[in-house]
Structures are given as C-alpha cells and as structure tokens.
KETOR-429071 format. One record per residue: residue in one letter; y, z, x of N, C-alpha, C in turn. Coordinates in steps of 0.2 Angstrom, whole numbers, padded with zeros to 4 digits, always signed. Layout:
<kolfis>
AYZXYZXYZX ...
</kolfis>
This chain:
<kolfis>
M-0006+0000+0004+0000+0000+0000+0006+0000+0004 E+0011-0004+0003+0017-0004+0006+0021+0003+0005 C+0025+0004+0011+0028+0011+0011+0033+0011+0005 K+0037+0006+0003+0042+0006-0002+0038+0007-0009 D+0032+0005-0010+0029+0006-0016+0026+0013-0017 F+0024+0015-0011+0022+0022-0011+0027+0027-0012 I+0033+0026-0009+0039+0031-0010+0041+0030-0017 A+0041+0024-0020+0044+0023-0027+0039+0027-0032 K+0033+0028-0030+0029+0032-0035+0030+0039-0034 L+0031+0041-0028+0031+0048-0026+0038+0051-0027 Y+0043+0048-0026+0050+0051-0027+0051+0053-0034 I+0054+0059-0034+0056+0061-0041+0064+0061-0041 K+0066+0057-0046+0073+0056-0047+0076+0063-0049 G+0082+0064-0046+0086+0070-0048+0083+0076-0044 A+0079+0075-0039+0076+0080-0035+0081+0082-0030 W+0080+0087-0025+0085+0090-0021+0086+0086-0015 L+0083+0080-0014+0084+0076-0009+0086+0069-0011 T+0090+0065-0008+0091+0058-0009+0084+0054-0007 K+0084+0048-0009+0077+0045-0008+0077+0044+0000 A+0082+0042+0003+0082+0041+0010+0080+0047+0014 D+0083+0053+0012+0081+0059+0015+0074+0061+0014 F+0072+0060+0008+0065+0061+0006+0060+0057+0011 T+0062+0051+0012+0057+0047+0016+0058+0049+0023 K+0064+0051+0025+0064+0054+0032+0060+0060+0033 K+0061+0065+0029+0058+0071+0029+0050+0070+0029 L+0048+0066+0025+0041+0065+0024+0038+0062+0030 I+0041+0057+0034+0039+0054+0040+0039+0060+0045 L+0045+0063+0046+0045+0068+0051+0040+0074+0050 S+0038+0076+0044+0033+0081+0043+0026+0078+0045 S+0026+0072+0046+0019+0069+0047+0017+0070+0055 V+0022+0072+0059+0020+0073+0066+0021+0080+0068 N+0018+0081+0074+0018+0088+0077+0025+0089+0080 D+0027+0083+0084+0034+0083+0087+0038+0078+0085 D+0043+0079+0081+0047+0074+0077+0051+0070+0082 S+0052+0072+0089+0055+0068+0093+0052+0061+0095 C+0045+0061+0094+0042+0055+0095+0044+0049+0090 I+0047+0051+0085+0050+0047+0080+0058+0046+0081 T+0061+0052+0082+0069+0052+0082+0071+0049+0088 E+0068+0050+0094+0071+0047+0100+0072+0040+0100 K+0067+0036+0097+0068+0029+0097+0072+0026+0091 R+0073+0031+0086+0077+0028+0080+0082+0033+0078 K+0088+0031+0080+0094+0035+0079+0097+0034+0072 S+0096+0029+0069+0100+0027+0063+0097+0030+0056 E+0101+0033+0052+0099+0035+0045+0097+0029+0041 S+0100+0023+0042+0099+0018+0038+0092+0015+0038 L+0089+0017+0044+0082+0015+0045+0077+0017+0039 Y+0078+0023+0036+0074+0026+0031+0076+0023+0024 K+0082+0021+0023+0084+0017+0017+0080+0010+0018 G+0080+0007+0024+0076+0001+0025+0069+0001+0022 F+0066+0007+0024+0059+0008+0022+0058+0007+0015 N+0063+0010+0011+0063+0010+0004+0064+0004+0001 S+0067-0001+0004+0068-0007+0002+0064-0013+0004 G+0059-0011+0008+0054-0016+0010+0053-0017+0018 Q+0057-0014+0022+0057-0015+0029+0050-0012+0031 P+0047-0016+0035+0040-0014+0038+0040-0007+0041 I+0035-0003+0040+0035+0004+0043+0030+0004+0049 N+0028-0002+0051+0023-0003+0056+0024+0001+0063 A+0029+0000+0066+0030+0003+0072+0030+0011+0071 V+0034+0013+0066+0034+0021+0065+0027+0023+0063 A+0023+0020+0059+0016+0022+0057+0012+0022+0064 Y+0013+0018+0068+0009+0018+0075+0011+0024+0078 D+0017+0026+0079+0019+0032+0082+0017+0039+0078 V+0017+0038+0072+0015+0044+0068+0008+0046+0069 L+0003+0040+0069-0004+0041+0070-0006+0044+0077 D-0001+0043+0081-0002+0045+0088-0001+0052+0089 D+0002+0055+0084+0004+0062+0084+0003+0065+0077 L-0002+0064+0074-0002+0065+0067-0003+0073+0065 N+0001+0075+0060+0000+0082+0058-0001+0082+0050 R-0007+0080+0048-0009+0080+0041-0007+0086+0037 P-0008+0092+0040-0006+0098+0036+0002+0098+0035 G+0005+0095+0040+0013+0095+0039+0015+0091+0033 I+0011+0086+0031+0013+0082+0025+0011+0086+0019 V+0006+0089+0019+0004+0093+0013+0009+0099+0012 S+0011+0102+0017+0016+0107+0017+0023+0105+0014 F+0025+0099+0017+0031+0096+0014+0031+0094+0007 L+0025+0091+0005+0024+0089-0002+0024+0096-0007 S+0021+0101-0004+0021+0107-0008+0028+0110-0009 E+0032+0110-0003+0039+0113-0003+0043+0108-0008 Y+0042+0102-0008+0046+0097-0012+0045+0099-0019 L+0039+0100-0021+0037+0102-0029+0039+0109-0030 N+0039+0113-0026+0041+0120-0027+0048+0121-0028 N+0052+0117-0025+0059+0118-0025+0062+0118-0032 K+0059+0115-0037+0061+0116-0044+0056+0119-0048 P+0055+0125-0047+0049+0129-0051+0049+0127-0058 D+0055+0127-0062+0055+0126-0069+0052+0119-0071 E+0053+0114-0066+0050+0107-0067+0044+0105-0064 K+0041+0110-0060+0035+0109-0056+0029+0106-0060 S+0028+0109-0065+0022+0107-0069+0023+0100-0072 A+0029+0099-0075+0030+0092-0077+0030+0087-0072 N+0033+0088-0066+0033+0084-0060+0026+0083-0058 V+0022+0088-0057+0015+0087-0055+0011+0083-0060 Q+0011+0084-0066+0008+0079-0071+0010+0072-0070 T+0017+0071-0069+0019+0064-0069+0016+0061-0063 L+0016+0064-0057+0013+0061-0051+0006+0060-0052 C+0002+0065-0055-0005+0063-0056-0006+0057-0060 G-0002+0056-0065-0002+0050-0069-0001+0044-0065 K+0005+0044-0061+0007+0038-0057+0001+0036-0052 F-0002+0041-0049-0007+0040-0044-0014+0039-0046 K-0015+0040-0052-0022+0040-0055-0026+0034-0053 D-0023+0028-0054-0027+0022-0052-0028+0022-0045 D-0024+0024-0041-0025+0024-0033-0030+0030-0031 I-0029+0035-0034-0033+0041-0032-0037+0044-0038 P-0042+0041-0040-0046+0043-0047-0047+0051-0047 D-0048+0054-0042-0050+0061-0042-0044+0066-0041 I-0038+0063-0042-0032+0068-0041-0032+0072-0047 S-0029+0078-0045-0028+0084-0050-0022+0088-0048 P-0020+0092-0053-0014+0096-0051-0016+0101-0045 E-0022+0103-0045-0025+0108-0040-0025+0105-0033 N-0026+0098-0032-0027+0095-0026-0022+0090-0024 L-0017+0089-0029-0012+0084-0028-0009+0083-0021 C-0006+0088-0018-0003+0087-0012-0008+0085-0006 E-0014+0088-0006-0019+0086-0001-0021+0078-0002 K-0022+0076-0009-0024+0070-0010-0019+0064-0008 I-0013+0066-0010-0007+0061-0009-0006+0061-0001 A-0007+0066+0002-0006+0066+0010-0012+0062+0013 D-0018+0062+0010-0023+0058+0013-0022+0051+0011 F-0019+0050+0005-0018+0043+0003-0012+0040+0008 F-0007+0044+0009-0002+0041+0013-0004+0039+0020 V-0009+0044+0023-0011+0042+0030-0016+0036+0030 D-0021+0036+0025-0026+0031+0025-0024+0024+0022 E-0020+0024+0017-0018+0018+0014-0011+0015+0015 V-0007+0019+0018+0000+0017+0019+0001+0017+0027 L+0000+0022+0031+0001+0022+0038-0004+0018+0042 S-0010+0019+0040-0016+0016+0044-0015+0009+0044 P-0015+0005+0038-0014-0002+0038-0008-0005+0042 A-0002-0001+0041+0004-0003+0044+0003-0002+0052 A+0000+0003+0054-0001+0004+0062-0006-0001+0064 K-0011-0004+0061-0015-0009+0063-0011-0015+0064 E-0007-0017+0059-0003-0023+0060+0002-0022+0066 Y+0004-0016+0068+0008-0016+0074+0004-0017+0080 E-0003-0014+0080-0007-0015+0085-0008-0023+0087 K-0009-0027+0081-0009-0034+0082-0003-0037+0085 T+0003-0034+0084+0009-0037+0087+0009-0035+0094 L+0006-0029+0096+0006-0027+0103+0001-0032+0107 A-0005-0033+0103-0010-0037+0107-0007-0044+0108 N-0003-0047+0104-0001-0053+0105+0004-0054+0111 F+0006-0048+0113+0011-0048+0119+0007-0046+0125 K+0001-0045+0125-0003-0043+0131-0005-0049+0134 T-0005-0050+0141-0007-0056+0144-0015-0056+0145 T-0018-0061+0143-0025-0061+0143-0027-0061+0150 P-0033-0058+0152-0035-0058+0159-0036-0064+0162 S-0038-0069+0158-0040-0076+0161-0034-0079+0164 K-0028-0077+0161-0022-0081+0164-0019-0078+0171 K-0021-0071+0172-0019-0068+0178-0012-0068+0179 V-0008-0068+0174-0001-0068+0175+0002-0061+0176 P+0005-0059+0181+0007-0052+0182+0013-0050+0177 A+0013-0044+0175+0018-0042+0170+0025-0042+0173 P+0030-0044+0170+0036-0044+0173+0039-0037+0175 V+0042-0037+0181+0045-0030+0183+0051-0029+0179 R+0052-0023+0176+0058-0021+0172+0062-0017+0176 N+0068-0018+0177+0073-0014+0179+0075-0008+0174 A+0074-0002+0176+0074+0004+0172+0081+0004+0168 D+0086+0003+0171+0093+0003+0168+0094-0002+0163 E+0092-0008+0165+0092-0014+0161+0088-0014+0155 L+0082-0011+0156+0077-0010+0150+0080-0005+0145 A+0083+0000+0148+0086+0005+0143+0092+0002+0139 E+0096-0002+0143+0102-0005+0139+0099-0010+0134 L+0094-0014+0136+0091-0019+0131+0088-0015+0125 K+0085-0010+0126+0082-0006+0121+0087-0004+0116 A+0093-0001+0119+0099+0001+0115+0102-0005+0111 L+0102-0011+0114+0105-0016+0110+0100-0018+0105 I+0094-0019+0106+0089-0020+0101+0089-0015+0095 N+0090-0009+0097+0091-0004+0091+0097-0005+0087 E+0103-0007+0091+0109-0008+0088+0109-0014+0083 L+0105-0019+0085+0104-0025+0081+0100-0023+0075 N+0095-0019+0076+0091-0017+0070+0095-0013+0065 V+0099-0009+0067+0103-0005+0063+0108-0009+0059 L+0111-0014+0062+0116-0019+0059+0112-0023+0054 F+0106-0025+0056+0102-0029+0051+0100-0025+0045 T+0098-0019+0046+0096-0014+0041+0101-0013+0036 D+0107-0012+0039+0113-0011+0035+0115-0017+0030 L+0115-0023+0034+0116-0029+0030+0111-0031+0025 D+0104-0029+0026+0099-0030+0021+0100-0026+0015 E+0102-0019+0016+0104-0015+0011+0110-0017+0007 K+0115-0019+0010+0121-0021+0007+0120-0028+0003 G+0116-0032+0006+0114-0038+0002+0110-0037-0004 S+0105-0033-0004+0102-0031-0010+0106-0028-0015 V+0111-0024-0013+0116-0021-0018+0120-0026-0021 L+0123-0031-0017+0127-0036-0019+0124-0041-0024 Y+0118-0043-0022+0115-0048-0026+0111-0046-0032 L+0108-0040-0032+0104-0037-0037+0107-0034-0043 S+0114-0031-0042+0117-0028-0047+0124-0030-0048 P+0126-0036-0048+0133-0038-0049+0136-0037-0055 F+0131-0036-0061+0134-0034-0067+0137-0027-0068 Q+0136-0023-0063+0138-0016-0063+0146-0016-0060 R+0148-0022-0058+0155-0022-0054+0159-0027-0058 S+0166-0026-0057+0171-0031-0059+0171-0036-0054 E+0174-0042-0056+0174-0048-0052+0178-0046-0045 E+0183-0042-0046+0187-0040-0040+0182-0035-0035 E+0178-0031-0038+0174-0027-0034+0168-0031-0031 Q+0166-0036-0034+0161-0040-0032+0164-0044-0026 N+0170-0047-0026+0173-0050-0021+0174-0046-0015 E+0175-0040-0016+0176-0035-0010+0169-0034-0007 K+0164-0033-0011+0157-0033-0008+0155-0039-0004 E+0157-0045-0006+0155-0051-0003+0159-0051+0004 L+0166-0049+0004+0170-0050+0010+0167-0045+0015 E+0165-0039+0013+0162-0034+0017+0155-0036+0020 L+0151-0040+0016+0145-0042+0019+0147-0048+0024 E+0151-0052+0023+0153-0057+0028+0156-0055+0034 A+0160-0049+0034+0162-0046+0040+0157-0043+0044 L+0152-0040+0041+0146-0037+0044+0142-0043+0047 K+0141-0048+0044+0137-0054+0046+0141-0057+0053 S+0147-0057+0053+0151-0059+0058+0150-0055+0065 D+0150-0048+0063+0148-0043+0069+0141-0044+0071 F+0137-0045+0066+0129-0046+0068+0128-0052+0072 I+0131-0057+0071+0131-0064+0075+0134-0063+0082 N+0139-0060+0082+0143-0059+0089+0138-0054+0093 E+0135-0049+0090+0131-0044+0094+0125-0048+0097 H+0123-0053+0094+0117-0056+0097+0119-0060+0103 K+0125-0062+0104+0127-0065+0110+0126-0061+0117 K+0125-0054+0116+0124-0050+0121+0117-0051+0124 L+0113-0054+0120+0106-0055+0122+0105-0060+0128 R+0110-0064+0129+0110-0069+0134+0110-0066+0141 R+0113-0060+0141+0114-0056+0148+0107-0055+0151 Y+0102-0055+0146+0095-0053+0148+0090-0058+0149 Y+0092-0064+0148+0088-0070+0149+0085-0071+0156 L+0088-0069+0161+0085-0070+0168+0081-0064+0170 S+0083-0058+0167+0079-0052+0169+0073-0051+0165 F+0073-0054+0159+0067-0054+0154+0066-0061+0152 P+0064-0065+0156+0062-0072+0154+0057-0073+0149 D+0052-0069+0149+0047-0069+0144+0049-0068+0137 L+0055-0065+0136+0058-0064+0130+0063-0068+0128 K+0065-0073+0132+0071-0078+0131+0070-0081+0124 E+0064-0084+0123+0062-0088+0117+0063-0084+0111 L+0061-0077+0111+0061-0073+0106+0069-0071+0104 F+0072-0070+0109+0080-0068+0109+0083-0074+0106 E+0082-0080+0108+0085-0086+0105+0083-0087+0097 E+0077-0085+0096+0075-0086+0089+0079-0080+0085 M+0080-0074+0087+0084-0069+0084+0091-0071+0083 S+0094-0074+0088+0101-0077+0088+0102-0082+0083 S+0097-0087+0083+0097-0092+0078+0097-0089+0070 L+0092-0085+0069+0091-0082+0063+0098-0078+0061 S+0101-0075+0066+0107-0071+0064+0112-0075+0061 R+0112-0082+0063+0118-0086+0061+0116-0089+0054 T+0110-0089+0052+0107-0092+0046+0105-0087+0040 L+0104-0081+0042+0102-0076+0037+0108-0075+0032 T+0106-0076+0025+0110-0075+0020+0110-0068+0017 F+0104-0064+0018+0103-0058+0015+0103-0058+0007 W+0101-0064+0005+0101-0065-0003+0095-0061-0006 Y+0096-0058-0012+0091-0056-0016+0092-0058-0023 G+0086-0059-0026+0086-0061-0033+0080-0059-0037 Y+0079-0061-0043+0074-0059-0048+0070-0066-0049 K+0063-0065-0050+0059-0071-0052+0053-0068-0056 Y+0051-0072-0061+0045-0071-0065+0039-0073-0062 D+0034-0069-0062+0027-0071-0059+0023-0074-0065 E+0017-0076-0063+0013-0079-0068+0011-0075-0074 Q+0012-0068-0073+0010-0064-0079+0017-0062-0083 N+0022-0066-0081+0029-0065-0084+0032-0058-0082 R+0030-0056-0077+0033-0049-0074+0039-0051-0069 T+0044-0047-0070+0049-0048-0065+0048-0045-0058 R+0049-0049-0053+0049-0046-0047+0055-0048-0042 I+0056-0044-0037+0062-0046-0033+0060-0050-0027 V+0064-0056-0026+0063-0060-0021+0069-0060-0016 C+0068-0063-0010+0074-0062-0006+0074-0068-0001 D+0079-0069+0003+0079-0074+0008+0073-0073+0013 S+0069-0078+0014+0063-0078+0018+0064-0076+0025 Q+0070-0077+0027+0072-0076+0034+0072-0069+0036 I+0073-0065+0031+0074-0057+0032+0067-0055+0035 E+0062-0057+0032+0055-0055+0035+0054-0058+0042 K+0056-0064+0043+0056-0067+0050+0059-0063+0055 Y+0065-0060+0053+0069-0056+0058+0066-0050+0059 R+0063-0047+0054+0060-0040+0055+0054-0041+0060 K+0051-0046+0059+0045-0047+0064+0047-0048+0071 C+0053-0052+0072+0056-0052+0078+0058-0046+0082 V+0061-0041+0078+0062-0035+0080+0056-0031+0082 D+0051-0031+0078+0044-0028+0080+0042-0031+0086 K+0042-0037+0087+0039-0040+0093+0043-0038+0099 A+0050-0038+0098+0054-0036+0104+0053-0029+0106 W+0052-0024+0101+0050-0017+0103+0044-0016+0106 A+0039-0020+0103+0032-0020+0106+0032-0022+0114 A+0036-0027+0115+0036-0030+0122+0040-0025+0127 L+0045-0022+0124+0049-0018+0128+0046-0011+0129 S+0041-0009+0125+0037-0003+0125+0031-0003+0129 E+0029-0009+0132+0023-0009+0136+0024-0005+0143 
</kolfis>
C-alpha cells in the first residue's frame, strides 16, 4: 500500500496533530534513533509530500535499517489516548477502515495490527523498490570499472544541493495540487495570486538546477542524470486534475513528469550514498 493511502486511512481529522505532523511523528517513532531520518531530511515539507504521493522509498529503507516496531505501537496508542472521550469511536472507525486489509483487527489489537501492517505492507515494499534503485547504480563485476573517487567537501555540497532541489520540488508539488485541485474555493484574484506564486517558485527551481553544472567534472557518472533533472525542471507544470476510471470513480491525475523527477532524486541520493 502506498504511504499516502495508508495515512489517509489512519489519520483522524480534528486530532491533536496536523496530517504532516502525524506522518512525521509516525515515521520518527518507527526507529530507535530518529537522527537516521532527520540528518538527511531537514525539510518539514517532505512529510506533506508523503501525504500527497511522494515515494517514501528512501525513508522506508532507512527505517527498516533501524526499526523500532514497539515505538510505532506506542505512538499509535498515545495518538488514540490523547482524546479519551473520542477514543472508542475513533477505534471503531479505524477498525472499519482497515477491516479489508487486516481481517483479524479488533479494538484490543488495533495498534499492534496497524503497526505490523505499516511495516510489512507499506515500508517493506517501498524499501525493496529503493534497493532496486541502489542496485541499478552498482557497477557489475564484469565491467571492472572502479567507483569514482568523491571529494568529501564536494560530496557534502552536492548532497545539500540535491536536498535543496528536493525541498523546492516538494513545495512546488504541494502548491500545484492546491492550485489545480481546488480553484473553486478561491476568487479569480486569489487564483491569479496562486498562479503567480507558483511561477515564481518554478523560476527559482529552474535557476537552482544550473548549479548542478559545477559537478559535471567531479561526478561524471551523474552528468546524464543531472541533465535530465535540469531538463525536467524547465518542463514540469505541476498540474493536477480529476479523471473518471472505468468504474466511473473519480481519481486524481497529475503531470507525468512529477513522478519522473521523483525517481531522479531517488537515483541521485542512492548514487551519492554509496
């Protein structure tokens, strides 16, 4: 199950946490030492991105490397106990939402069962996808090509730049979904302001990609990937819309290049983390 779908089922509206805070606390409760998550990821927008469909692959990989399953159970229990007057109703609601995915779920075992489902059906598949990404960047023995030597300072600078680009991308993705999915909630003037804000951010996003050129000589194996990222930065629209599927159900669709860029970022992080 995708992280965004899991969170959508689990999150209780009107609870003591915003959806992004809930996602962050859930992830950080999943590890013994949360610095293994936070040291690589400084942006709060990242957790909003997970709720709107940004892949959790790299984070899932790090979580499983330092997994604290009881920590997830404790967080879920604390989450439900925070509003004791509503706990019984919330527990019944969650049991109903997860019944198809966890047939033996009950009020007595809800936290443990949901924690297990999160690890086995959300994090594990995502981590496996990240492992495939890592494998694609490993030189096969038959080629006998030595791994490029990385200058420590340049590597740190490049990682910081990739993180900055990902923060900008996540912010644009979030603002694009708000702009295109709910225009009816704003006046024409407000909609125009949102459009201008998005365009200004897109301009910054494009300009930041020019900094990648500095690393073409030091990281020649990543030059093609960086050129693809730069090209995508110029053509991304961050458009979102609605579409009916074959069962006449409404689903959200978006600019196909959004997913392409996400994969580029995952590839870049995988290569730089070797």
